[in-house]
C-alpha angles and dihedrals in degrees: 000000000000091000090047092053091051091047091048093049092048091047091052091051095047093047094063111117127209091215110211092008102075094143090071113094116219129186127186136196135183122217131178122219115230130186131192101248093195090066094066115199089355094060114146112225121216135173123225133177109282110252097146129023127192129190108278096025115139110233125199114206117199120203115186130182140174111231119244113261092222093076093236126141117260144182131223118199130184133191116232102221112239091242089062131073111212115235110172147330128237088228122067095212111068140118130223136210127204096185105059096278099307094115133020139204145153121266109252092029102049118096132194133188132031136261114341089357091060112120142150114271112256126214090251089062094061119116099168140021128206132192122190123206126196103207106199095161137021112270120190101199122085123257110241122195126176129187131182131224139170123236107246 
């Protein structure tokens, strides 16, 4: 089951399309954060490639892309696998979706529900993330984005 969860999460990440921007190359990786529990408050945290995930594990997902050489703006999107609850992104400017990518908003400003059920979207509701890049000049280094999530 653990191997199946890793395989499923990896498959979800690799299946993300960049729609009309197929010339952009994207790679993804999944890491799990580990801490030495015997060290108490002084525990050193480290990340390692995810081979086994357990409920409650903190996962770091890395999305890396080479910028297009044409200098155009572009967007990178990523599915948050259903087995994970989104926590935060390494970039301040990002949008989230809670409905599979049909609509987008910003956490803290994005509402769901109607009437008495109306509430702000929480990070745990997120199904997709999207980062927009205005490419005004050619940059040769890759764009690296990380986001963290907890295994449900």
